[in-house]
mmCIF file as gemmi writes it, N, C-alpha and C atoms, coordinates in Angstrom:
data_model
loop_
_atom_site.group_PDB
_atom_site.id
_atom_site.type_symbol
_atom_site.label_atom_id
_atom_site.label_alt_id
_atom_site.label_comp_id
_atom_site.label_asym_id
_atom_site.label_entity_id
_atom_site.label_seq_id
_atom_site.pdbx_PDB_ins_code
_atom_site.Cartn_x
_atom_site.Cartn_y
_atom_site.Cartn_z
_atom_site.occupancy
_atom_site.B_iso_or_equiv
_atom_site.pdbx_formal_charge
_atom_site.auth_seq_id
_atom_site.auth_asym_id
_atom_site.pdbx_PDB_model_num
ATOM 1 N N . MET Axp A 1 ? -2.956 -137.33 -174.087 1 0 ? 1 A 1
ATOM 2 C CA . MET Axp A 1 ? -4.019 -136.583 -173.441 1 0 ? 1 A 1
ATOM 3 C C . MET Axp A 1 ? -5.13 -137.557 -173.068 1 0 ? 1 A 1
ATOM 4 N N . GLU Axp A 2 ? -5.6 -137.461 -171.862 1 0 ? 2 A 1
ATOM 5 C CA . GLU Axp A 2 ? -6.687 -138.326 -171.404 1 0 ? 2 A 1
ATOM 6 C C . GLU Axp A 2 ? -7.929 -137.485 -171.136 1 0 ? 2 A 1
ATOM 7 N N . ILE Axp A 3 ? -9.058 -137.948 -171.652 1 0 ? 3 A 1
ATOM 8 C CA . ILE Axp A 3 ? -10.329 -137.254 -171.467 1 0 ? 3 A 1
ATOM 9 C C . ILE Axp A 3 ? -11.32 -138.251 -170.898 1 0 ? 3 A 1
ATOM 10 N N . LYS Axp A 4 ? -12.052 -137.85 -169.88 1 0 ? 4 A 1
ATOM 11 C CA . LYS Axp A 4 ? -13.116 -138.694 -169.345 1 0 ? 4 A 1
ATOM 12 C C . LYS Axp A 4 ? -14.446 -138.107 -169.793 1 0 ? 4 A 1
ATOM 13 N N . THR Axp A 5 ? -15.272 -138.946 -170.403 1 0 ? 5 A 1
ATOM 14 C CA . THR Axp A 5 ? -16.567 -138.511 -170.895 1 0 ? 5 A 1
ATOM 15 C C . THR Axp A 5 ? -17.552 -139.664 -170.774 1 0 ? 5 A 1
ATOM 16 N N . ILE Axp A 6 ? -18.794 -139.43 -171.076 1 0 ? 6 A 1
ATOM 17 C CA . ILE Axp A 6 ? -19.837 -140.441 -170.942 1 0 ? 6 A 1
ATOM 18 C C . ILE Axp A 6 ? -20.394 -140.776 -172.32 1 0 ? 6 A 1
ATOM 19 N N . ALA Axp A 7 ? -20.513 -142.064 -172.594 1 0 ? 7 A 1
ATOM 20 C CA . ALA Axp A 7 ? -21.111 -142.505 -173.859 1 0 ? 7 A 1
ATOM 21 C C . ALA Axp A 7 ? -22.628 -142.33 -173.772 1 0 ? 7 A 1
ATOM 22 N N . ARG Axp A 8 ? -23.213 -141.808 -174.825 1 0 ? 8 A 1
ATOM 23 C CA . ARG Axp A 8 ? -24.657 -141.573 -174.872 1 0 ? 8 A 1
ATOM 24 C C . ARG Axp A 8 ? -25.251 -142.217 -176.123 1 0 ? 8 A 1
ATOM 25 N N . LYS Axp A 9 ? -26.491 -142.62 -176.017 1 0 ? 9 A 1
ATOM 26 C CA . LYS Axp A 9 ? -27.204 -143.226 -177.14 1 0 ? 9 A 1
ATOM 27 C C . LYS Axp A 9 ? -27.485 -142.155 -178.187 1 0 ? 9 A 1
ATOM 28 N N . TRP Axp A 10 ? -27.227 -142.484 -179.456 1 0 ? 10 A 1
ATOM 29 C CA . TRP Axp A 10 ? -27.488 -141.583 -180.564 1 0 ? 10 A 1
ATOM 30 C C . TRP Axp A 10 ? -28.038 -142.447 -181.688 1 0 ? 10 A 1
ATOM 31 N N . GLY Axp A 11 ? -29.357 -142.52 -181.79 1 0 ? 11 A 1
ATOM 32 C CA . GLY Axp A 11 ? -29.998 -143.428 -182.73 1 0 ? 11 A 1
ATOM 33 C C . GLY Axp A 11 ? -29.724 -144.861 -182.297 1 0 ? 11 A 1
ATOM 34 N N . ASN Axp A 12 ? -29.16 -145.672 -183.192 1 0 ? 12 A 1
ATOM 35 C CA . ASN Axp A 12 ? -28.783 -147.044 -182.86 1 0 ? 12 A 1
ATOM 36 C C . ASN Axp A 12 ? -27.317 -147.148 -182.461 1 0 ? 12 A 1
ATOM 37 N N . SER Axp A 13 ? -26.635 -146.035 -182.339 1 0 ? 13 A 1
ATOM 38 C CA . SER Axp A 13 ? -25.202 -146.014 -182.038 1 0 ? 13 A 1
ATOM 39 C C . SER Axp A 13 ? -24.954 -145.391 -180.673 1 0 ? 13 A 1
ATOM 40 N N . MET Axp A 14 ? -23.684 -145.343 -180.287 1 0 ? 14 A 1
ATOM 41 C CA . MET Axp A 14 ? -23.251 -144.645 -179.083 1 0 ? 14 A 1
ATOM 42 C C . MET Axp A 14 ? -22.355 -143.493 -179.527 1 0 ? 14 A 1
ATOM 43 N N . ALA Axp A 15 ? -22.413 -142.396 -178.798 1 0 ? 15 A 1
ATOM 44 C CA . ALA Axp A 15 ? -21.619 -141.223 -179.161 1 0 ? 15 A 1
ATOM 45 C C . ALA Axp A 15 ? -20.962 -140.634 -177.923 1 0 ? 15 A 1
ATOM 46 N N . VAL Axp A 16 ? -19.843 -139.96 -178.119 1 0 ? 16 A 1
ATOM 47 C CA . VAL Axp A 16 ? -19.183 -139.217 -177.053 1 0 ? 16 A 1
ATOM 48 C C . VAL Axp A 16 ? -18.951 -137.795 -177.551 1 0 ? 16 A 1
ATOM 49 N N . ILE Axp A 17 ? -18.908 -136.873 -176.62 1 0 ? 17 A 1
ATOM 50 C CA . ILE Axp A 17 ? -18.641 -135.482 -176.957 1 0 ? 17 A 1
ATOM 51 C C . ILE Axp A 17 ? -17.218 -135.171 -176.517 1 0 ? 17 A 1
ATOM 52 N N . ILE Axp A 18 ? -16.447 -134.615 -177.43 1 0 ? 18 A 1
ATOM 53 C CA . ILE Axp A 18 ? -15.081 -134.213 -177.099 1 0 ? 18 A 1
ATOM 54 C C . ILE Axp A 18 ? -15.144 -132.78 -176.577 1 0 ? 18 A 1
ATOM 55 N N . PRO Axp A 19 ? -14.663 -132.539 -175.359 1 0 ? 19 A 1
ATOM 56 C CA . PRO Axp A 19 ? -14.731 -131.189 -174.791 1 0 ? 19 A 1
ATOM 57 C C . PRO Axp A 19 ? -13.978 -130.155 -175.641 1 0 ? 19 A 1
ATOM 58 N N . LYS Axp A 20 ? -14.498 -128.944 -175.618 1 0 ? 20 A 1
ATOM 59 C CA . LYS Axp A 20 ? -13.943 -127.845 -176.411 1 0 ? 20 A 1
ATOM 60 C C . LYS Axp A 20 ? -12.445 -127.654 -176.151 1 0 ? 20 A 1
ATOM 61 N N . GLU Axp A 21 ? -12.033 -127.77 -174.885 1 0 ? 21 A 1
ATOM 62 C CA . GLU Axp A 21 ? -10.628 -127.563 -174.53 1 0 ? 21 A 1
ATOM 63 C C . GLU Axp A 21 ? -9.739 -128.586 -175.251 1 0 ? 21 A 1
ATOM 64 N N . ALA Axp A 22 ? -10.202 -129.835 -175.341 1 0 ? 22 A 1
ATOM 65 C CA . ALA Axp A 22 ? -9.431 -130.878 -176.016 1 0 ? 22 A 1
ATOM 66 C C . ALA Axp A 22 ? -9.385 -130.626 -177.517 1 0 ? 22 A 1
ATOM 67 N N . VAL Axp A 23 ? -10.496 -130.189 -178.075 1 0 ? 23 A 1
ATOM 68 C CA . VAL Axp A 23 ? -10.554 -129.888 -179.516 1 0 ? 23 A 1
ATOM 69 C C . VAL Axp A 23 ? -9.563 -128.778 -179.849 1 0 ? 23 A 1
ATOM 70 N N . GLU Axp A 24 ? -9.546 -127.734 -179.042 1 0 ? 24 A 1
ATOM 71 C CA . GLU Axp A 24 ? -8.633 -126.618 -179.286 1 0 ? 24 A 1
ATOM 72 C C . GLU Axp A 24 ? -7.183 -127.026 -179.073 1 0 ? 24 A 1
ATOM 73 N N . ARG Axp A 25 ? -6.946 -127.791 -178.022 1 0 ? 25 A 1
ATOM 74 C CA . ARG Axp A 25 ? -5.575 -128.195 -177.693 1 0 ? 25 A 1
ATOM 75 C C . ARG Axp A 25 ? -4.967 -129.085 -178.782 1 0 ? 25 A 1
ATOM 76 N N . LYS Axp A 26 ? -5.774 -130 -179.321 1 0 ? 26 A 1
ATOM 77 C CA . LYS Axp A 26 ? -5.294 -130.919 -180.362 1 0 ? 26 A 1
ATOM 78 C C . LYS Axp A 26 ? -5.576 -130.405 -181.774 1 0 ? 26 A 1
ATOM 79 N N . ARG Axp A 27 ? -6.201 -129.232 -181.855 1 0 ? 27 A 1
ATOM 80 C CA . ARG Axp A 27 ? -6.518 -128.594 -183.139 1 0 ? 27 A 1
ATOM 81 C C . ARG Axp A 27 ? -7.305 -129.532 -184.054 1 0 ? 27 A 1
ATOM 82 N N . ILE Axp A 28 ? -8.346 -130.123 -183.511 1 0 ? 28 A 1
ATOM 83 C CA . ILE Axp A 28 ? -9.201 -131.03 -184.272 1 0 ? 28 A 1
ATOM 84 C C . ILE Axp A 28 ? -10.157 -130.195 -185.117 1 0 ? 28 A 1
ATOM 85 N N . ARG Axp A 29 ? -10.266 -130.549 -186.392 1 0 ? 29 A 1
ATOM 86 C CA . ARG Axp A 29 ? -11.156 -129.853 -187.313 1 0 ? 29 A 1
ATOM 87 C C . ARG Axp A 29 ? -12.294 -130.773 -187.737 1 0 ? 29 A 1
ATOM 88 N N . GLU Axp A 30 ? -13.385 -130.186 -188.163 1 0 ? 30 A 1
ATOM 89 C CA . GLU Axp A 30 ? -14.531 -130.956 -188.639 1 0 ? 30 A 1
ATOM 90 C C . GLU Axp A 30 ? -14.119 -131.849 -189.815 1 0 ? 30 A 1
ATOM 91 N N . ASN Axp A 31 ? -14.636 -133.078 -189.827 1 0 ? 31 A 1
ATOM 92 C CA . ASN Axp A 31 ? -14.37 -134.09 -190.851 1 0 ? 31 A 1
ATOM 93 C C . ASN Axp A 31 ? -12.926 -134.591 -190.855 1 0 ? 31 A 1
ATOM 94 N N . GLU Axp A 32 ? -12.159 -134.239 -189.838 1 0 ? 32 A 1
ATOM 95 C CA . GLU Axp A 32 ? -10.791 -134.72 -189.742 1 0 ? 32 A 1
ATOM 96 C C . GLU Axp A 32 ? -10.799 -136.101 -189.082 1 0 ? 32 A 1
ATOM 97 N N . GLU Axp A 33 ? -10.005 -137.017 -189.601 1 0 ? 33 A 1
ATOM 98 C CA . GLU Axp A 33 ? -9.941 -138.357 -189.026 1 0 ? 33 A 1
ATOM 99 C C . GLU Axp A 33 ? -9.101 -138.326 -187.756 1 0 ? 33 A 1
ATOM 100 N N . ILE Axp A 34 ? -9.647 -138.899 -186.675 1 0 ? 34 A 1
ATOM 101 C CA . ILE Axp A 34 ? -8.926 -138.975 -185.403 1 0 ? 34 A 1
ATOM 102 C C . ILE Axp A 34 ? -8.962 -140.42 -184.915 1 0 ? 34 A 1
ATOM 103 N N . VAL Axp A 35 ? -8.086 -140.752 -183.985 1 0 ? 35 A 1
ATOM 104 C CA . VAL Axp A 35 ? -8.033 -142.085 -183.397 1 0 ? 35 A 1
ATOM 105 C C . VAL Axp A 35 ? -8.425 -141.963 -181.935 1 0 ? 35 A 1
ATOM 106 N N . ILE Axp A 36 ? -9.359 -142.813 -181.507 1 0 ? 36 A 1
ATOM 107 C CA . ILE Axp A 36 ? -9.827 -142.792 -180.124 1 0 ? 36 A 1
ATOM 108 C C . ILE Axp A 36 ? -9.528 -144.145 -179.491 1 0 ? 36 A 1
ATOM 109 N N . SER Axp A 37 ? -8.898 -144.128 -178.337 1 0 ? 37 A 1
ATOM 110 C CA . SER Axp A 37 ? -8.625 -145.35 -177.576 1 0 ? 37 A 1
ATOM 111 C C . SER Axp A 37 ? -9.721 -145.491 -176.526 1 0 ? 37 A 1
ATOM 112 N N . ILE Axp A 38 ? -10.384 -146.642 -176.499 1 0 ? 38 A 1
ATOM 113 C CA . ILE Axp A 38 ? -11.498 -146.841 -175.582 1 0 ? 38 A 1
ATOM 114 C C . ILE Axp A 38 ? -11.09 -147.774 -174.449 1 0 ? 38 A 1
ATOM 115 N N . GLN Axp A 39 ? -11.292 -147.337 -173.207 1 0 ? 39 A 1
ATOM 116 C CA . GLN Axp A 39 ? -11.027 -148.143 -172.028 1 0 ? 39 A 1
ATOM 117 C C . GLN Axp A 39 ? -12.203 -147.985 -171.089 1 0 ? 39 A 1
ATOM 118 N N . LYS Axp A 40 ? -12.781 -149.094 -170.714 1 0 ? 40 A 1
ATOM 119 C CA . LYS Axp A 40 ? -13.911 -149.054 -169.797 1 0 ? 40 A 1
ATOM 120 C C . LYS Axp A 40 ? -13.386 -148.956 -168.37 1 0 ? 40 A 1
ATOM 121 N N . ARG Axp A 41 ? -14.013 -148.118 -167.58 1 0 ? 41 A 1
ATOM 122 C CA . ARG Axp A 41 ? -13.615 -147.95 -166.188 1 0 ? 41 A 1
ATOM 123 C C . ARG Axp A 41 ? -13.887 -149.234 -165.421 1 0 ? 41 A 1
ATOM 124 N N . THR Axp A 42 ? -12.907 -149.723 -164.682 1 0 ? 42 A 1
ATOM 125 C CA . THR Axp A 42 ? -13.051 -150.935 -163.9 1 0 ? 42 A 1
ATOM 126 C C . THR Axp A 42 ? -13.773 -150.626 -162.596 1 0 ? 42 A 1
ATOM 127 N N . LEU Axp A 43 ? -14.793 -151.398 -162.308 1 0 ? 43 A 1
ATOM 128 C CA . LEU Axp A 43 ? -15.514 -151.243 -161.055 1 0 ? 43 A 1
ATOM 129 C C . LEU Axp A 43 ? -14.936 -152.21 -160.029 1 0 ? 43 A 1
ATOM 130 N N . ALA Axp A 44 ? -15.021 -151.864 -158.755 1 0 ? 44 A 1
ATOM 131 C CA . ALA Axp A 44 ? -14.456 -152.702 -157.696 1 0 ? 44 A 1
ATOM 132 C C . ALA Axp A 44 ? -15.027 -154.116 -157.751 1 0 ? 44 A 1
ATOM 133 N N . GLY Axp A 45 ? -16.294 -154.258 -158.05 1 0 ? 45 A 1
ATOM 134 C CA . GLY Axp A 45 ? -16.924 -155.574 -158.109 1 0 ? 45 A 1
ATOM 135 C C . GLY Axp A 45 ? -16.359 -156.449 -159.215 1 0 ? 45 A 1
ATOM 136 N N . ASP Axp A 46 ? -15.832 -155.821 -160.272 1 0 ? 46 A 1
ATOM 137 C CA . ASP Axp A 46 ? -15.23 -156.577 -161.373 1 0 ? 46 A 1
ATOM 138 C C . ASP Axp A 46 ? -13.909 -157.215 -160.96 1 0 ? 46 A 1
ATOM 139 N N . LEU Axp A 47 ? -13.282 -156.695 -159.903 1 0 ? 47 A 1
ATOM 140 C CA . LEU Axp A 47 ? -11.996 -157.209 -159.457 1 0 ? 47 A 1
ATOM 141 C C . LEU Axp A 47 ? -12.133 -158.349 -158.451 1 0 ? 47 A 1
ATOM 142 N N . PHE Axp A 48 ? -13.338 -158.58 -157.941 1 0 ? 48 A 1
ATOM 143 C CA . PHE Axp A 48 ? -13.539 -159.596 -156.913 1 0 ? 48 A 1
ATOM 144 C C . PHE Axp A 48 ? -13.072 -160.962 -157.407 1 0 ? 48 A 1
ATOM 145 N N . GLY Axp A 49 ? -12.188 -161.59 -156.641 1 0 ? 49 A 1
ATOM 146 C CA . GLY Axp A 49 ? -11.697 -162.919 -156.961 1 0 ? 49 A 1
ATOM 147 C C . GLY Axp A 49 ? -10.58 -162.955 -157.995 1 0 ? 49 A 1
ATOM 148 N N . LYS Axp A 50 ? -10.096 -161.807 -158.445 1 0 ? 50 A 1
ATOM 149 C CA . LYS Axp A 50 ? -9.056 -161.771 -159.473 1 0 ? 50 A 1
ATOM 150 C C . LYS Axp A 50 ? -7.65 -161.952 -158.907 1 0 ? 50 A 1
ATOM 151 N N . PHE Axp A 51 ? -7.46 -161.625 -157.62 1 0 ? 51 A 1
ATOM 152 C CA . PHE Axp A 51 ? -6.134 -161.679 -157.027 1 0 ? 51 A 1
ATOM 153 C C . PHE Axp A 51 ? -6.049 -162.839 -156.042 1 0 ? 51 A 1
ATOM 154 N N . PRO Axp A 52 ? -5.011 -163.659 -156.163 1 0 ? 52 A 1
ATOM 155 C CA . PRO Axp A 52 ? -4.893 -164.798 -155.246 1 0 ? 52 A 1
ATOM 156 C C . PRO Axp A 52 ? -4.572 -164.344 -153.822 1 0 ? 52 A 1
ATOM 157 N N . ARG Axp A 53 ? -5.083 -165.079 -152.852 1 0 ? 53 A 1
ATOM 158 C CA . ARG Axp A 53 ? -4.796 -164.766 -151.443 1 0 ? 53 A 1
ATOM 159 C C . ARG Axp A 53 ? -3.5 -165.444 -151.04 1 0 ? 53 A 1
ATOM 160 N N . LYS Axp A 54 ? -2.627 -164.691 -150.438 1 0 ? 54 A 1
ATOM 161 C CA . LYS Axp A 54 ? -1.358 -165.248 -149.982 1 0 ? 54 A 1
ATOM 162 C C . LYS Axp A 54 ? -1.508 -165.89 -148.612 1 0 ? 54 A 1
ATOM 163 N N . SER Axp A 55 ? -2.505 -165.447 -147.852 1 0 ? 55 A 1
ATOM 164 C CA . SER Axp A 55 ? -2.643 -165.933 -146.476 1 0 ? 55 A 1
ATOM 165 C C . SER Axp A 55 ? -3.341 -167.287 -146.4 1 0 ? 55 A 1
ATOM 166 N N . GLY Axp A 56 ? -4.133 -167.622 -147.399 1 0 ? 56 A 1
ATOM 167 C CA . GLY Axp A 56 ? -4.863 -168.881 -147.355 1 0 ? 56 A 1
ATOM 168 C C . GLY Axp A 56 ? -6.104 -168.817 -146.481 1 0 ? 56 A 1
ATOM 169 N N . LYS Axp A 57 ? -6.418 -167.635 -145.951 1 0 ? 57 A 1
ATOM 170 C CA . LYS Axp A 57 ? -7.591 -167.468 -145.097 1 0 ? 57 A 1
ATOM 171 C C . LYS Axp A 57 ? -8.826 -167.238 -145.947 1 0 ? 57 A 1
ATOM 172 N N . THR Axp A 58 ? -9.97 -167.611 -145.406 1 0 ? 58 A 1
ATOM 173 C CA . THR Axp A 58 ? -11.225 -167.36 -146.103 1 0 ? 58 A 1
ATOM 174 C C . THR Axp A 58 ? -11.605 -165.895 -145.933 1 0 ? 58 A 1
ATOM 175 N N . GLY Axp A 59 ? -12.542 -165.45 -146.737 1 0 ? 59 A 1
ATOM 176 C CA . GLY Axp A 59 ? -13.026 -164.079 -146.624 1 0 ? 59 A 1
ATOM 177 C C . GLY Axp A 59 ? -13.613 -163.805 -145.249 1 0 ? 59 A 1
ATOM 178 N N . GLN Axp A 60 ? -14.339 -164.774 -144.711 1 0 ? 60 A 1
ATOM 179 C CA . GLN Axp A 60 ? -14.939 -164.599 -143.385 1 0 ? 60 A 1
ATOM 180 C C . GLN Axp A 60 ? -13.861 -164.457 -142.316 1 0 ? 60 A 1
ATOM 181 N N . GLU Axp A 61 ? -12.783 -165.237 -142.403 1 0 ? 61 A 1
ATOM 182 C CA . GLU Axp A 61 ? -11.694 -165.145 -141.424 1 0 ? 61 A 1
ATOM 183 C C . GLU Axp A 61 ? -11.026 -163.775 -141.477 1 0 ? 61 A 1
ATOM 184 N N . ILE Axp A 62 ? -10.865 -163.251 -142.666 1 0 ? 62 A 1
ATOM 185 C CA . ILE Axp A 62 ? -10.266 -161.917 -142.815 1 0 ? 62 A 1
ATOM 186 C C . ILE Axp A 62 ? -11.177 -160.863 -142.209 1 0 ? 62 A 1
ATOM 187 N N . LYS Axp A 63 ? -12.491 -160.948 -142.485 1 0 ? 63 A 1
ATOM 188 C CA . LYS Axp A 63 ? -13.443 -159.988 -141.904 1 0 ? 63 A 1
ATOM 189 C C . LYS Axp A 63 ? -13.433 -160.071 -140.382 1 0 ? 63 A 1
ATOM 190 N N . ASP Axp A 64 ? -13.379 -161.28 -139.835 1 0 ? 64 A 1
ATOM 191 C CA . ASP Axp A 64 ? -13.359 -161.449 -138.377 1 0 ? 64 A 1
ATOM 192 C C . ASP Axp A 64 ? -12.123 -160.799 -137.766 1 0 ? 64 A 1
ATOM 193 N N . GLU Axp A 65 ? -10.968 -160.934 -138.421 1 0 ? 65 A 1
ATOM 194 C CA . GLU Axp A 65 ? -9.735 -160.312 -137.925 1 0 ? 65 A 1
ATOM 195 C C . GLU Axp A 65 ? -9.851 -158.786 -137.929 1 0 ? 65 A 1
ATOM 196 N N . ILE Axp A 66 ? -10.437 -158.252 -138.971 1 0 ? 66 A 1
ATOM 197 C CA . ILE Axp A 66 ? -10.585 -156.792 -139.09 1 0 ? 66 A 1
ATOM 198 C C . ILE Axp A 66 ? -11.498 -156.279 -137.991 1 0 ? 66 A 1
ATOM 199 N N . ARG Axp A 67 ? -12.536 -157.002 -137.687 1 0 ? 67 A 1
ATOM 200 C CA . ARG Axp A 67 ? -13.532 -156.567 -136.71 1 0 ? 67 A 1
ATOM 201 C C . ARG Axp A 67 ? -13.078 -156.722 -135.263 1 0 ? 67 A 1
ATOM 202 N N . LYS Axp A 68 ? -11.998 -157.436 -135.006 1 0 ? 68 A 1
ATOM 203 C CA . LYS Axp A 68 ? -11.53 -157.67 -133.628 1 0 ? 68 A 1
ATOM 204 C C . LYS Axp A 68 ? -11.296 -156.365 -132.871 1 0 ? 68 A 1
ATOM 205 N N . GLY Axp A 69 ? -10.743 -155.378 -133.542 1 0 ? 69 A 1
ATOM 206 C CA . GLY Axp A 69 ? -10.416 -154.123 -132.882 1 0 ? 69 A 1
ATOM 207 C C . GLY Axp A 69 ? -11.577 -153.18 -132.66 1 0 ? 69 A 1
ATOM 208 N N . TRP Axp A 70 ? -12.771 -153.529 -133.126 1 0 ? 70 A 1
ATOM 209 C CA . TRP Axp A 70 ? -13.908 -152.608 -133.053 1 0 ? 70 A 1
ATOM 210 C C . TRP Axp A 70 ? -14.61 -152.758 -131.76 1 0 ? 70 A 1
């Protein structure tokens, strides 16, 4: 089950709220130990420069090619 939620400041810690539907579906009870997997959403800017270019062209050359048809 995947849940998207927002981390919020709670004192000196961070907290997340588990939606009621997820609590009911997984039958989570108060004080019950659960395991949470944390994955930060990747932003497009974080991917810049991560993939090698196969064409060998510069970024400016690629932009110029794209703009030719405009």
